[in-house]
Biopython code that builds the backbone (N, CA, C, O; Angstrom):
import numpy as np
from Bio.PDB.StructureBuilder import StructureBuilder

atoms = [
    (1, "UNK", "N", (89.628, -29.232, -102.061)),
    (1, "UNK", "CA", (89.224, -30.520, -101.554)),
    (1, "UNK", "C", (89.949, -31.599, -102.335)),
    (1, "UNK", "O", (90.138, -31.494, -103.547)),
    (2, "UNK", "N", (90.351, -32.636, -101.621)),
    (2, "UNK", "CA", (91.051, -33.749, -102.228)),
    (2, "UNK", "C", (90.324, -35.022, -101.848)),
    (2, "UNK", "O", (89.934, -35.175, -100.691)),
    (3, "UNK", "N", (90.126, -35.944, -102.783)),
    (3, "UNK", "CA", (89.470, -37.222, -102.489)),
    (3, "UNK", "C", (90.512, -38.321, -102.392)),
    (3, "UNK", "O", (91.500, -38.329, -103.127)),
    (4, "UNK", "N", (90.278, -39.243, -101.478)),
    (4, "UNK", "CA", (91.159, -40.379, -101.271)),
    (4, "UNK", "C", (90.307, -41.635, -101.331)),
    (4, "UNK", "O", (89.266, -41.700, -100.678)),
    (5, "UNK", "N", (90.722, -42.625, -102.095)),
    (5, "UNK", "CA", (90.007, -43.900, -102.158)),
    (5, "UNK", "C", (90.829, -44.924, -101.399)),
    (5, "UNK", "O", (92.022, -45.086, -101.655)),
    (6, "UNK", "N", (90.180, -45.625, -100.451)),
    (6, "UNK", "CA", (90.863, -46.599, -99.605)),
    (6, "UNK", "C", (90.224, -47.956, -99.823)),
    (6, "UNK", "O", (89.004, -48.082, -99.715)),
    (7, "UNK", "N", (91.017, -48.977, -100.126)),
    (7, "UNK", "CA", (90.537, -50.345, -100.245)),
    (7, "UNK", "C", (90.786, -51.029, -98.919)),
    (7, "UNK", "O", (91.930, -51.117, -98.472)),
    (8, "UNK", "N", (89.716, -51.523, -98.272)),
    (8, "UNK", "CA", (89.849, -52.151, -96.965)),
    (8, "UNK", "C", (90.127, -53.641, -97.107)),
    (8, "UNK", "O", (90.037, -54.202, -98.199)),
    (9, "UNK", "N", (90.467, -54.274, -95.983)),
    (9, "UNK", "CA", (90.741, -55.702, -95.977)),
    (9, "UNK", "C", (89.500, -56.519, -96.304)),
    (9, "UNK", "O", (89.611, -57.644, -96.790)),
    (10, "UNK", "N", (88.322, -55.965, -96.044)),
    (10, "UNK", "CA", (87.078, -56.683, -96.289)),
    (10, "UNK", "C", (86.621, -56.554, -97.738)),
    (10, "UNK", "O", (85.523, -57.002, -98.068)),
    (11, "UNK", "N", (87.424, -55.959, -98.607)),
    (11, "UNK", "CA", (87.068, -55.792, -100.005)),
    (11, "UNK", "C", (86.141, -54.620, -100.247)),
    (11, "UNK", "O", (85.518, -54.526, -101.305)),
    (12, "UNK", "N", (86.043, -53.724, -99.273)),
    (12, "UNK", "CA", (85.202, -52.545, -99.413)),
    (12, "UNK", "C", (86.064, -51.382, -99.886)),
    (12, "UNK", "O", (87.245, -51.295, -99.548)),
    (13, "UNK", "N", (85.475, -50.501, -100.660)),
    (13, "UNK", "CA", (86.146, -49.292, -101.102)),
    (13, "UNK", "C", (85.515, -48.139, -100.344)),
    (13, "UNK", "O", (84.303, -47.935, -100.418)),
    (14, "UNK", "N", (86.327, -47.384, -99.615)),
    (14, "UNK", "CA", (85.833, -46.239, -98.864)),
    (14, "UNK", "C", (86.286, -44.954, -99.545)),
    (14, "UNK", "O", (87.447, -44.806, -99.925)),
    (15, "UNK", "N", (85.354, -44.043, -99.688)),
    (15, "UNK", "CA", (85.674, -42.731, -100.254)),
    (15, "UNK", "C", (85.928, -41.772, -99.090)),
    (15, "UNK", "O", (85.070, -41.597, -98.225)),
    (16, "UNK", "N", (87.065, -41.177, -99.075)),
    (16, "UNK", "CA", (87.418, -40.192, -98.058)),
    (16, "UNK", "C", (87.752, -38.898, -98.791)),
    (16, "UNK", "O", (88.195, -38.919, -99.939)),
    (17, "UNK", "N", (87.539, -37.793, -98.125)),
    (17, "UNK", "CA", (87.963, -36.521, -98.695)),
    (17, "UNK", "C", (88.666, -35.723, -97.625)),
    (17, "UNK", "O", (88.384, -35.874, -96.436)),
    (18, "UNK", "N", (89.584, -34.869, -98.049)),
    (18, "UNK", "CA", (90.355, -34.047, -97.132)),
    (18, "UNK", "C", (89.897, -32.597, -97.332)),
    (18, "UNK", "O", (89.976, -32.050, -98.432)),
    (19, "UNK", "N", (89.412, -31.989, -96.235)),
    (19, "UNK", "CA", (88.897, -30.631, -96.273)),
    (19, "UNK", "C", (89.493, -29.821, -95.125)),
    (19, "UNK", "O", (90.103, -30.379, -94.213)),
    (20, "UNK", "N", (89.314, -28.512, -95.177)),
    (20, "UNK", "CA", (89.735, -27.660, -94.071)),
    (20, "UNK", "C", (88.773, -27.864, -92.905)),
    (20, "UNK", "O", (87.577, -28.067, -93.111)),
    (21, "UNK", "N", (89.294, -27.810, -91.688)),
    (21, "UNK", "CA", (88.453, -27.986, -90.517)),
    (21, "UNK", "C", (87.289, -27.000, -90.517)),
    (21, "UNK", "O", (86.192, -27.361, -90.091)),
    (22, "UNK", "N", (87.488, -25.789, -90.972)),
    (22, "UNK", "CA", (86.427, -24.782, -90.961)),
    (22, "UNK", "C", (85.261, -25.164, -91.873)),
    (22, "UNK", "O", (84.174, -24.601, -91.740)),
    (23, "UNK", "N", (85.461, -26.111, -92.798)),
    (23, "UNK", "CA", (84.410, -26.549, -93.708)),
    (23, "UNK", "C", (83.588, -27.706, -93.150)),
    (23, "UNK", "O", (82.600, -28.113, -93.761)),
    (24, "UNK", "N", (83.983, -28.235, -92.005)),
    (24, "UNK", "CA", (83.271, -29.377, -91.431)),
    (24, "UNK", "C", (81.928, -28.944, -90.852)),
    (24, "UNK", "O", (81.761, -27.803, -90.420)),
    (25, "UNK", "N", (80.978, -29.873, -90.851)),
    (25, "UNK", "CA", (79.643, -29.626, -90.311)),
    (25, "UNK", "C", (79.589, -29.984, -88.835)),
    (25, "UNK", "O", (80.447, -30.711, -88.335)),
    (26, "UNK", "N", (78.587, -29.477, -88.144)),
    (26, "UNK", "CA", (78.383, -29.834, -86.736)),
    (26, "UNK", "C", (78.238, -31.349, -86.602)),
    (26, "UNK", "O", (77.573, -31.989, -87.416)),
    (27, "UNK", "N", (78.858, -31.913, -85.578)),
    (27, "UNK", "CA", (78.858, -33.343, -85.257)),
    (27, "UNK", "C", (79.635, -34.204, -86.249)),
    (27, "UNK", "O", (79.663, -35.425, -86.094)),
    (28, "UNK", "N", (80.257, -33.620, -87.248)),
    (28, "UNK", "CA", (81.047, -34.392, -88.202)),
    (28, "UNK", "C", (82.369, -34.790, -87.557)),
    (28, "UNK", "O", (82.992, -34.006, -86.840)),
    (29, "UNK", "N", (82.785, -36.030, -87.829)),
    (29, "UNK", "CA", (84.037, -36.560, -87.293)),
    (29, "UNK", "C", (85.080, -36.630, -88.390)),
    (29, "UNK", "O", (84.750, -36.689, -89.575)),
    (30, "UNK", "N", (86.343, -36.623, -87.987)),
    (30, "UNK", "CA", (87.426, -36.740, -88.942)),
    (30, "UNK", "C", (88.751, -36.981, -88.256)),
    (30, "UNK", "O", (88.844, -37.007, -87.029)),
    (31, "UNK", "N", (89.773, -37.156, -89.073)),
    (31, "UNK", "CA", (91.138, -37.379, -88.596)),
    (31, "UNK", "C", (92.022, -36.300, -89.213)),
    (31, "UNK", "O", (92.023, -36.102, -90.428)),
    (32, "UNK", "N", (92.767, -35.614, -88.369)),
    (32, "UNK", "CA", (93.659, -34.556, -88.857)),
    (32, "UNK", "C", (94.756, -35.189, -89.709)),
    (32, "UNK", "O", (95.395, -36.156, -89.294)),
    (33, "UNK", "N", (94.968, -34.638, -90.896)),
    (33, "UNK", "CA", (96.003, -35.131, -91.805)),
    (33, "UNK", "C", (97.175, -34.170, -91.938)),
    (33, "UNK", "O", (98.301, -34.599, -92.189)),
    (34, "UNK", "N", (96.919, -32.848, -91.771)),
    (34, "UNK", "CA", (98.011, -31.889, -91.941)),
    (34, "UNK", "C", (97.688, -30.600, -91.196)),
    (34, "UNK", "O", (96.545, -30.144, -91.191)),
    (35, "UNK", "N", (98.703, -30.022, -90.568)),
    (35, "UNK", "CA", (98.599, -28.698, -89.967)),
    (35, "UNK", "C", (99.615, -27.831, -90.700)),
    (35, "UNK", "O", (100.821, -28.043, -90.574)),
    (36, "UNK", "N", (99.133, -26.859, -91.462)),
    (36, "UNK", "CA", (100.037, -26.053, -92.286)),
    (36, "UNK", "C", (100.442, -24.737, -91.639)),
    (36, "UNK", "O", (101.240, -23.998, -92.216)),
    (37, "UNK", "N", (99.920, -24.423, -90.468)),
    (37, "UNK", "CA", (100.304, -23.191, -89.775)),
    (37, "UNK", "C", (101.763, -23.278, -89.343)),
    (37, "UNK", "O", (102.257, -24.344, -88.976)),
    (38, "UNK", "N", (102.435, -22.142, -89.395)),
    (38, "UNK", "CA", (103.831, -22.085, -88.969)),
    (38, "UNK", "C", (103.980, -21.064, -87.849)),
    (38, "UNK", "O", (103.020, -20.382, -87.488)),
    (39, "UNK", "N", (105.158, -20.966, -87.316)),
    (39, "UNK", "CA", (105.454, -19.966, -86.292)),
    (39, "UNK", "C", (104.674, -20.206, -85.014)),
    (39, "UNK", "O", (104.369, -21.345, -84.661)),
    (40, "UNK", "N", (104.352, -19.110, -84.319)),
    (40, "UNK", "CA", (103.659, -19.205, -83.033)),
    (40, "UNK", "C", (102.287, -19.849, -83.154)),
    (40, "UNK", "O", (101.899, -20.640, -82.295)),
    (41, "UNK", "N", (101.542, -19.520, -84.219)),
    (41, "UNK", "CA", (100.219, -20.115, -84.382)),
    (41, "UNK", "C", (100.322, -21.631, -84.557)),
    (41, "UNK", "O", (99.562, -22.376, -83.939)),
    (42, "UNK", "N", (101.242, -22.085, -85.379)),
    (42, "UNK", "CA", (101.433, -23.515, -85.586)),
    (42, "UNK", "C", (101.811, -24.222, -84.291)),
    (42, "UNK", "O", (101.317, -25.311, -84.001)),
    (43, "UNK", "N", (102.683, -23.600, -83.524)),
    (43, "UNK", "CA", (103.096, -24.176, -82.238)),
    (43, "UNK", "C", (101.907, -24.290, -81.290)),
    (43, "UNK", "O", (101.722, -25.325, -80.650)),
    (44, "UNK", "N", (101.097, -23.231, -81.194)),
    (44, "UNK", "CA", (99.931, -23.246, -80.296)),
    (44, "UNK", "C", (98.918, -24.307, -80.718)),
    (44, "UNK", "O", (98.367, -25.010, -79.871)),
    (45, "UNK", "N", (98.672, -24.425, -82.019)),
    (45, "UNK", "CA", (97.726, -25.431, -82.506)),
    (45, "UNK", "C", (98.207, -26.825, -82.127)),
    (45, "UNK", "O", (97.424, -27.646, -81.649)),
    (46, "UNK", "N", (99.480, -27.093, -82.335)),
    (46, "UNK", "CA", (100.021, -28.423, -82.022)),
    (46, "UNK", "C", (100.042, -28.687, -80.509)),
    (46, "UNK", "O", (99.808, -29.814, -80.073)),
    (47, "UNK", "N", (100.321, -27.653, -79.716)),
    (47, "UNK", "CA", (100.324, -27.819, -78.257)),
    (47, "UNK", "C", (98.939, -28.166, -77.719)),
    (47, "UNK", "O", (98.825, -28.794, -76.667)),
    (48, "UNK", "N", (97.892, -27.765, -78.427)),
    (48, "UNK", "CA", (96.525, -28.103, -78.018)),
    (48, "UNK", "C", (96.166, -29.548, -78.368)),
    (48, "UNK", "O", (95.077, -30.012, -78.030)),
    (49, "UNK", "N", (97.069, -30.261, -79.039)),
    (49, "UNK", "CA", (96.817, -31.652, -79.400)),
    (49, "UNK", "C", (96.291, -31.833, -80.803)),
    (49, "UNK", "O", (95.963, -32.951, -81.201)),
    (50, "UNK", "N", (96.205, -30.757, -81.559)),
    (50, "UNK", "CA", (95.724, -30.837, -82.935)),
    (50, "UNK", "C", (96.898, -31.166, -83.848)),
    (50, "UNK", "O", (97.504, -30.286, -84.459)),
    (51, "UNK", "N", (97.198, -32.454, -83.921)),
    (51, "UNK", "CA", (98.339, -32.957, -84.677)),
    (51, "UNK", "C", (97.866, -34.034, -85.653)),
    (51, "UNK", "O", (96.815, -34.638, -85.439)),
    (52, "UNK", "N", (98.629, -34.282, -86.723)),
    (52, "UNK", "CA", (98.233, -35.333, -87.660)),
    (52, "UNK", "C", (97.994, -36.667, -86.948)),
    (52, "UNK", "O", (98.781, -37.099, -86.106)),
    (53, "UNK", "N", (96.879, -37.301, -87.320)),
    (53, "UNK", "CA", (96.495, -38.581, -86.727)),
    (53, "UNK", "C", (95.469, -38.449, -85.614)),
    (53, "UNK", "O", (94.849, -39.441, -85.230)),
    (54, "UNK", "N", (95.277, -37.242, -85.088)),
    (54, "UNK", "CA", (94.313, -37.034, -83.997)),
    (54, "UNK", "C", (92.886, -37.088, -84.538)),
    (54, "UNK", "O", (92.578, -36.490, -85.570)),
    (55, "UNK", "N", (92.021, -37.813, -83.828)),
    (55, "UNK", "CA", (90.609, -37.891, -84.188)),
    (55, "UNK", "C", (89.863, -36.735, -83.532)),
    (55, "UNK", "O", (90.060, -36.448, -82.351)),
    (56, "UNK", "N", (89.009, -36.075, -84.305)),
    (56, "UNK", "CA", (88.265, -34.926, -83.803)),
    (56, "UNK", "C", (86.791, -35.045, -84.168)),
    (56, "UNK", "O", (86.409, -35.844, -85.023)),
    (57, "UNK", "N", (85.972, -34.234, -83.505)),
    (57, "UNK", "CA", (84.562, -34.097, -83.856)),
    (57, "UNK", "C", (84.164, -32.641, -83.632)),
    (57, "UNK", "O", (84.508, -32.048, -82.609)),
    (58, "UNK", "N", (83.443, -32.072, -84.585)),
    (58, "UNK", "CA", (82.950, -30.701, -84.435)),
    (58, "UNK", "C", (81.745, -30.745, -83.504)),
    (58, "UNK", "O", (80.765, -31.437, -83.781)),
    (59, "UNK", "N", (81.820, -30.007, -82.401)),
    (59, "UNK", "CA", (80.745, -29.988, -81.411)),
    (59, "UNK", "C", (79.696, -28.930, -81.733)),
    (59, "UNK", "O", (78.518, -29.125, -81.437)),
    (60, "UNK", "N", (80.094, -27.839, -82.321)),
    (60, "UNK", "CA", (79.155, -26.774, -82.649)),
    (60, "UNK", "C", (79.887, -25.484, -82.964)),
    (60, "UNK", "O", (81.116, -25.415, -82.936)),
    (61, "UNK", "N", (79.096, -24.463, -83.265)),
    (61, "UNK", "CA", (79.645, -23.161, -83.621)),
    (61, "UNK", "C", (78.860, -22.068, -82.920)),
    (61, "UNK", "O", (77.701, -22.251, -82.549)),
    (62, "UNK", "N", (79.507, -20.943, -82.750)),
    (62, "UNK", "CA", (78.835, -19.770, -82.196)),
    (62, "UNK", "C", (77.789, -19.284, -83.210)),
    (62, "UNK", "O", (77.845, -19.666, -84.379)),
    (63, "UNK", "N", (76.839, -18.449, -82.777)),
    (63, "UNK", "CA", (75.783, -17.988, -83.689)),
    (63, "UNK", "C", (76.281, -17.365, -84.995)),
    (63, "UNK", "O", (75.615, -17.507, -86.020)),
    (64, "UNK", "N", (77.408, -16.692, -84.992)),
    (64, "UNK", "CA", (77.945, -16.104, -86.221)),
    (64, "UNK", "C", (78.974, -17.018, -86.892)),
    (64, "UNK", "O", (79.755, -16.567, -87.730)),
    (65, "UNK", "N", (78.974, -18.312, -86.520)),
    (65, "UNK", "CA", (79.830, -19.364, -87.109)),
    (65, "UNK", "C", (81.303, -19.266, -86.729)),
    (65, "UNK", "O", (82.136, -19.976, -87.292)),
    (66, "UNK", "N", (81.631, -18.393, -85.780)),
    (66, "UNK", "CA", (83.024, -18.255, -85.365)),
    (66, "UNK", "C", (83.023, -17.872, -83.886)),
    (66, "UNK", "O", (82.433, -16.845, -83.552)),
    (67, "UNK", "N", (83.632, -18.617, -82.996)),
    (67, "UNK", "CA", (84.545, -19.737, -83.213)),
    (67, "UNK", "C", (83.810, -21.073, -83.351)),
    (67, "UNK", "O", (82.583, -21.143, -83.287)),
    (68, "UNK", "N", (84.609, -22.132, -83.544)),
    (68, "UNK", "CA", (84.104, -23.492, -83.662)),
    (68, "UNK", "C", (84.587, -24.297, -82.452)),
    (68, "UNK", "O", (85.739, -24.174, -82.037)),
    (69, "UNK", "N", (83.690, -25.128, -81.887)),
    (69, "UNK", "CA", (84.047, -26.006, -80.763)),
    (69, "UNK", "C", (84.428, -27.377, -81.316)),
    (69, "UNK", "O", (83.683, -27.973, -82.095)),
    (70, "UNK", "N", (85.590, -27.866, -80.906)),
    (70, "UNK", "CA", (86.136, -29.125, -81.412)),
    (70, "UNK", "C", (86.385, -30.072, -80.247)),
    (70, "UNK", "O", (87.034, -29.698, -79.269)),
    (71, "UNK", "N", (85.871, -31.302, -80.346)),
    (71, "UNK", "CA", (86.143, -32.321, -79.333)),
    (71, "UNK", "C", (87.345, -33.133, -79.800)),
    (71, "UNK", "O", (87.369, -33.652, -80.917)),
    (72, "UNK", "N", (88.337, -33.231, -78.927)),
    (72, "UNK", "CA", (89.529, -34.029, -79.193)),
    (72, "UNK", "C", (89.860, -34.768, -77.911)),
    (72, "UNK", "O", (89.964, -34.168, -76.841)),
    (73, "UNK", "N", (90.024, -36.074, -78.030)),
    (73, "UNK", "CA", (90.223, -36.946, -76.862)),
    (73, "UNK", "C", (89.072, -36.735, -75.886)),
    (73, "UNK", "O", (87.918, -36.950, -76.257)),
    (74, "UNK", "N", (89.346, -36.323, -74.660)),
    (74, "UNK", "CA", (88.270, -36.184, -73.672)),
    (74, "UNK", "C", (88.021, -34.724, -73.292)),
    (74, "UNK", "O", (87.522, -34.448, -72.201)),
    (75, "UNK", "N", (88.363, -33.790, -74.176)),
    (75, "UNK", "CA", (88.112, -32.382, -73.879)),
    (75, "UNK", "C", (87.619, -31.652, -75.127)),
    (75, "UNK", "O", (87.756, -32.140, -76.249)),
    (76, "UNK", "N", (87.045, -30.478, -74.904)),
    (76, "UNK", "CA", (86.560, -29.633, -75.995)),
    (76, "UNK", "C", (87.334, -28.321, -75.972)),
    (76, "UNK", "O", (87.539, -27.735, -74.909)),
    (77, "UNK", "N", (87.759, -27.864, -77.136)),
    (77, "UNK", "CA", (88.437, -26.580, -77.241)),
    (77, "UNK", "C", (87.770, -25.770, -78.348)),
    (77, "UNK", "O", (87.038, -26.314, -79.175)),
    (78, "UNK", "N", (88.026, -24.485, -78.355)),
    (78, "UNK", "CA", (87.469, -23.640, -79.400)),
    (78, "UNK", "C", (88.583, -23.016, -80.224)),
    (78, "UNK", "O", (89.642, -22.661, -79.705)),
    (79, "UNK", "N", (88.323, -22.893, -81.508)),
    (79, "UNK", "CA", (89.259, -22.289, -82.454)),
    (79, "UNK", "C", (88.523, -21.256, -83.291)),
    (79, "UNK", "O", (87.341, -21.419, -83.590)),
    (80, "UNK", "N", (89.205, -20.219, -83.658)),
    (80, "UNK", "CA", (88.644, -19.273, -84.621)),
    (80, "UNK", "C", (88.751, -19.898, -86.019)),
    (80, "UNK", "O", (89.605, -20.750, -86.264)),
    (81, "UNK", "N", (87.881, -19.467, -86.917)),
    (81, "UNK", "CA", (87.896, -20.020, -88.267)),
    (81, "UNK", "C", (89.221, -19.781, -88.984)),
    (81, "UNK", "O", (89.639, -20.620, -89.781)),
    (82, "UNK", "N", (89.892, -18.659, -88.722)),
    (82, "UNK", "CA", (91.176, -18.444, -89.386)),
    (82, "UNK", "C", (92.205, -19.471, -88.938)),
    (82, "UNK", "O", (93.059, -19.868, -89.731)),
    (83, "UNK", "N", (92.143, -19.910, -87.686)),
    (83, "UNK", "CA", (93.041, -20.973, -87.201)),
    (83, "UNK", "C", (92.630, -22.325, -87.789)),
    (83, "UNK", "O", (93.486, -23.120, -88.178)),
    (84, "UNK", "N", (91.327, -22.583, -87.853)),
    (84, "UNK", "CA", (90.827, -23.857, -88.383)),
    (84, "UNK", "C", (91.147, -24.016, -89.871)),
    (84, "UNK", "O", (91.167, -25.139, -90.375)),
    (85, "UNK", "N", (91.394, -22.924, -90.572)),
    (85, "UNK", "CA", (91.731, -22.993, -91.998)),
    (85, "UNK", "C", (93.075, -23.656, -92.250)),
    (85, "UNK", "O", (93.322, -24.157, -93.348)),
    (86, "UNK", "N", (93.945, -23.666, -91.250)),
    (86, "UNK", "CA", (95.276, -24.265, -91.401)),
    (86, "UNK", "C", (95.285, -25.768, -91.133)),
    (86, "UNK", "O", (96.329, -26.406, -91.268)),
    (87, "UNK", "N", (94.142, -26.347, -90.755)),
    (87, "UNK", "CA", (94.091, -27.754, -90.355)),
    (87, "UNK", "C", (93.292, -28.543, -91.392)),
    (87, "UNK", "O", (92.102, -28.297, -91.589)),
    (88, "UNK", "N", (93.956, -29.490, -92.049)),
    (88, "UNK", "CA", (93.314, -30.336, -93.052)),
    (88, "UNK", "C", (92.864, -31.636, -92.387)),
    (88, "UNK", "O", (93.635, -32.284, -91.679)),
    (89, "UNK", "N", (91.598, -32.009, -92.625)),
    (89, "UNK", "CA", (90.989, -33.147, -91.943)),
    (89, "UNK", "C", (90.421, -34.118, -92.972)),
    (89, "UNK", "O", (89.767, -33.706, -93.930)),
    (90, "UNK", "N", (90.672, -35.404, -92.771)),
    (90, "UNK", "CA", (90.093, -36.446, -93.617)),
    (90, "UNK", "C", (88.740, -36.836, -93.052)),
    (90, "UNK", "O", (88.640, -37.231, -91.891)),
    (91, "UNK", "N", (87.705, -36.727, -93.859)),
    (91, "UNK", "CA", (86.348, -37.076, -93.466)),
    (91, "UNK", "C", (85.776, -38.072, -94.459)),
    (91, "UNK", "O", (86.236, -38.150, -95.598)),
    (92, "UNK", "N", (84.770, -38.839, -94.032)),
    (92, "UNK", "CA", (84.114, -39.757, -94.965)),
    (92, "UNK", "C", (83.262, -38.970, -95.928)),
    (92, "UNK", "O", (82.585, -38.017, -95.541)),
    (93, "UNK", "N", (83.295, -39.369, -97.179)),
    (93, "UNK", "CA", (82.433, -38.740, -98.174)),
    (93, "UNK", "C", (81.001, -39.222, -97.974)),
    (93, "UNK", "O", (80.785, -40.344, -97.516)),
    (94, "UNK", "N", (80.027, -38.393, -98.310)),
    (94, "UNK", "CA", (78.649, -38.864, -98.240)),
    (94, "UNK", "C", (78.494, -40.112, -99.101)),
    (94, "UNK", "O", (79.018, -40.175, -100.214)),
    (95, "UNK", "N", (77.793, -41.075, -98.599)),
    (95, "UNK", "CA", (77.629, -42.334, -99.326)),
    (95, "UNK", "C", (78.409, -43.467, -98.699)),
    (95, "UNK", "O", (78.094, -44.635, -98.924)),
    (96, "UNK", "N", (79.440, -43.134, -97.902)),
    (96, "UNK", "CA", (80.174, -44.140, -97.146)),
    (96, "UNK", "C", (80.941, -45.122, -98.004)),
    (96, "UNK", "O", (81.567, -44.744, -98.994)),
    (97, "UNK", "N", (80.886, -46.398, -97.615)),
    (97, "UNK", "CA", (81.674, -47.439, -98.268)),
    (97, "UNK", "C", (80.915, -48.091, -99.409)),
    (97, "UNK", "O", (79.688, -48.180, -99.386)),
    (98, "UNK", "N", (81.658, -48.544, -100.404)),
    (98, "UNK", "CA", (81.100, -49.268, -101.527)),
    (98, "UNK", "C", (81.694, -50.667, -101.557)),
    (98, "UNK", "O", (82.888, -50.842, -101.316)),
    (99, "UNK", "N", (80.871, -51.660, -101.850)),
    (99, "UNK", "CA", (81.371, -53.031, -101.917)),
    (99, "UNK", "C", (81.980, -53.264, -103.274)),
    (99, "UNK", "O", (81.418, -52.860, -104.292)),
    (100, "UNK", "N", (83.135, -53.917, -103.299)),
    (100, "UNK", "CA", (83.813, -54.149, -104.573)),
    (100, "UNK", "C", (83.578, -55.560, -105.022)),
    (100, "UNK", "O", (84.065, -55.962, -106.078)),
]
sb = StructureBuilder()
sb.init_structure("model")
sb.init_model(0)
sb.init_chain("A")
sb.init_seg("    ")
for serial, (resi, resn, name, xyz) in enumerate(atoms, 1):
    if name == "N":
        sb.init_residue(resn, " ", resi, " ")
    sb.init_atom(name, np.array(xyz, "f"), 0.0, 1.0, " ", f" {name:<3s}", serial, name[0])
structure = sb.get_structure()
């Protein structure tokens, strides 16, 4: 996990962290920052629209936690956890923004 501190124009400090998509909770939102998969898997992930800068939301998981349903733009797709491990997502840290 990596933490990122962002200073906004309004003088607020936002804490962000970058985690693997498979670590996200149900209904959690985030922005894709990196896709590290290569070869055919990397190509398929990117063709589904999972590219850096894309906003996503975890819709839910199967009873055994695999696969995961991801909402991107106006559609929902499912990924296995091994595929979701290659996708790094920036999410807000608990606690949100701090006033400076």
